[in-house]
N, C-alpha and C positions, 0 to 999 in steps of 0.2 A: 493501458491506452497507448496507441502508437504515437510516437513523437514525429511531428511534421513541421518544419519551419515554414513560415509564410514567404521567406526569401531574404533578401539583403536588408540589413538594418542600416549599416553605413560602410563606407570605404575610407581608409586613412592612408595618406601618402606623404612622402617627403618632397619638399621643394626648397628653393634657395631664398627667393625674395618675396617678402610678405606683400608689398604693394603691387607687384606684378601679378601675384596670385589673385589678390582682390580685384584688380582691373580685369583679369581674364574671366574669373568665375562670376563676378557680379556685373562688371562692365560689358563684357562680350556675351557671356551665356545668360545673363539676366537673373541669376540665382540670388536669393536673399542670404546675406550673411546673418545667420541666426544666433551665432554665439562667438564672442571674442573672449578667449580665456588663454591659459598658459598650459604648457606641458607640465603636468603635475610632477613628473620625474626630472624635469629640467626647466625650472621656472624662468630661465632667461630666454626661453623660446615660446613664441605664440602657439596656441592651438586654435585654429580658425575653422568654423563649421559653416557650410553653405547648403541650402536646401530650398524647400518650397516655403510658402508664407507662414506655415505653422511649425516648420522643422520636423515634419512627420517622418517616422521610420520608413525606409525605402526611398528617401530623397536626399540623404545627408552624405556629403563628401567632406572630409576633414583633412587639415594640413598642419604639418610641423614645418614652418619656414626657417631653415637653418642656413644662414648666409655662407658659412664655411663648409657646408656639406659637400662631400665628393659627388661627382656625377655618377649616377647609377647606370646599370645596364639591364634593360628589361629581358627577362628570360625565365627559365623553369623555376618553379617554386614561388611564383608571384601571380598576382592578377595582371594579366597582360594588357587587357583592354577593359575599360569601364564603359558600359553601355547606358546611354540616356534615352528615354522614350519621349517623343514629342507628339502632338496631336496629328491625326491623319490630315494629309494635305499641306503640312507645314515645312516639309524638307526643302522646298524651293526657297522659302523665306530664309532658312538657315544657310543654304548655299550662298545666297546673295549677301547675307550678313557676314559670313566668313570672308568672302571676297572683299567687302568694304573694309574690313579690319586686317586685311593681308594675312589671314590665317590659312596656310596651305592645307588643302584637303584632298582626300582620295575617296573615290566612289567604289564601293564593294558590294557584294551580295554574300549572304550566308543563310542557308536553309530557306532560300526563296525570298528573303527580305532585303530591301535596298538599304544600304548604310552610307552615311557620310562620316568619314574618319578624319580626325584632326589630332594634333598634339598641343598641350598647353606650353607655356613659355619654358618649362623645364624638361619637356619631352614626354610627359605623362600621356599615354595614349587613351583617347576617348573616341566614342562613336555615337551618332544619333540615328534612331530608327523610328519610323512612324508606327503607332499601334492605337487601336481603339480603346483597349482596356486601360484601366487606371484612372483615378479622378483627375480632372483638369486642375492645373495650378491657378490660383487666384492672384498670384504675384505678378506685377509688371514693373519693369525698371528700364530706364534709358530708352533704347529703341526696340525693346522686346515687349509686345503687348501680351496680355494674359491668354488670348486665344491662340498664340503661337508658342507660349512659354513651355519650357521643359517641365514635364509632369513629375519626374523623378527617375529612378533607375529603371532601365529595361532589364538589366541583368549585368553579366560580366563574362569575359572570356578568361578562363583560368589556364595558365601555362604551367603544366605539371611535368616533373621529371619522371613520374610513374603514373601515366594517365589512368590505367585500369584500377590502380589503388585509390586514386582520387575519386574515380567514378564510384567505387565501392563505398567510400565514406559519404558521398552525396546521397546515395540511395539507402544504405543500411543504417547510417547514423543520422543524417539530416532529414531523411524521409522524403527525398525528391524522387521523381519518376523519370526514367529515361524515355524520351519521346521521339528522338531522331538520331541518326548516325550516318555519316558519310566518310570519305577517305581522310578528311582533315579534322573533323570535329564530332564530338558526341554532345547532344543537347539534353538537358535535364530541366524539369519544371517543378517549381515549388507551388504552394497552395495560394499565395497572394496574387494581387493584380499589379504590383510594382516590384521590381527587383526579382522577378520570378523565373526568368529564363537564363540558365547558366550553361555556357558552352565550355568544353574541355578539349584541348588538343588531343588528337587520336594517336599521335606518335610522340614518344618521349622527347623532351627538350633539354638542352644543356642548361645548367643553373645560371640564373641571372646574378647580378651584383646589386645589392641594396645601395641606395643613395638618392640624390635629387632626381626627380622624374620617375620614381618607382613607387609602387604601392607597398606599404608596410604590412597591412592586414585587411582582410575582409571580414565583416561582422554579419552574423545571421540573427534573425529575430526570434526572441522568446516573448511570450504573451505577458508574463508577469513574474514575480519572484518565485512563486510556487512552480511554475512551468520551468523557470531557469534552473531550479534545484534538480528537477527531473532530467533536464538536459545534461547537467554536470554528471549525474550518476550514469546516464546512458553513455556519455563519452568515455568515462572511466571504465565502464564494463566492456567497452569496445577495444580496450587495450591501449588507450591513449592516456596521456598524463596532463589533465587539465589543471590550470592554476586554481588556487582558491578563488572564491567569488570576491571581486574587487569593486569597490564603490567608485564610480566615475562621475558622481554628482548628477548626471543627466540620465544615467542608466547604470545597471550593474553588469559586470562583465566577467567572463571566463575566457581563457585562451588555451589553444592547443595547436600543435603543428601536425598536419596530416602527412601521410607517407609520400605524397608528391612534392613535399617541401613547402607548401603554402601555409602561412599562419592564419588560422581560423580564430575568430572570436564569436561568442554567442552573447548577445546583449539584450537586455529587457526593453520593451517598448516604453514603460513608465520609468521615472516620473516625467521625462521629457524636458524640453529646453525652457519652458515658461515657469518653472517652479521657483526660480530665484530672480526673475524679472518678468514684466508683463509681456504678453504676446506682441503688443504694439511697439515696445521698445527693444525687443530682442536684438542683440548684435551691436547696439550703440555704445555700451559701456563695457570696459574691461571687467569681466567677472572673475573673482578669485574665490577659491574655497576658503573657508574660515581660517584654516591653519596658515594661510599665506597673507591674510589681511594686514597683519602687523607689519609686513614688509612691502606693502603696496607701493610706497613712494620709491623705494629702491628698485622694485621690479619694473615699474613704469619707466623709470629713468633708463633702464637697460634695454628697453624694447624700442624698435624703430616706430615712428608715427605712421599710422595708416588711415586711410579714409575710403569709404565707399563713394564712388563718384561716377557721374555720367561722363562717358568718354567723349573726346572731341568729335569723333565721327557721328555721334548722336546729338550733338549740340548744334551742328550746322544745318 
């Protein structure tokens, strides 16, 4: 059976300030903070997850807010732009919203689609695009009503140091189809209806530098544990060196670096974010894996307080 990913599972990035990140992604973009936990490898640092009302695969962006992080430089070997999809007819709403919150924006087009491009407080590059496909979000927060809310990922723009090699991985390993090409980008399509359109630069880019304002990795969807095991075998047979399967509490993961320098993860859709707390209360409490519970007081003391809040511009 040929392996084909449905598209993006999640995107994980580095930032500096936890509250500024919460204010931008929940306060300005209207996303739900679906999980507040820690970096399992560095428990003094939050791991924050934002997505739709259910924390569905294809909607989740996650952050490690590290106040002492160096500033990164976006470039080859990274996700250059994370694309969000919004309902048809809602881009004007988002332009007005970005103006209200003094978020600089650029208008662009790619493969005939109109894009509104912005950066978050640390410089991470994002863009919004209108599309019909993909389920509507049911989440509304602050000044973002559900009928204008971000559905999830539209896809991503991958900045590769070796575009044709990255293209080969997307088609021969991840099972995507090349559907368009011009002088600047090559476009690939996955099988899902969110996070399914991936653009790769057509000309090699100089490597970027990791740090605040850059993406650490992009994760692709696996249906379940059985599918995940097949993915690992496929990646290994393709000449890559995937990690062992790692339990990330909310999904299982493997990682490998493709030849254009970008760190890929493949993550399982289950068990999801509601297996250790209810859907209604997701994101409210600091959730720790059981091996850190004995150190909860010490961990909490070392983390800066954060809150999801309606911003002043939406209270007036």
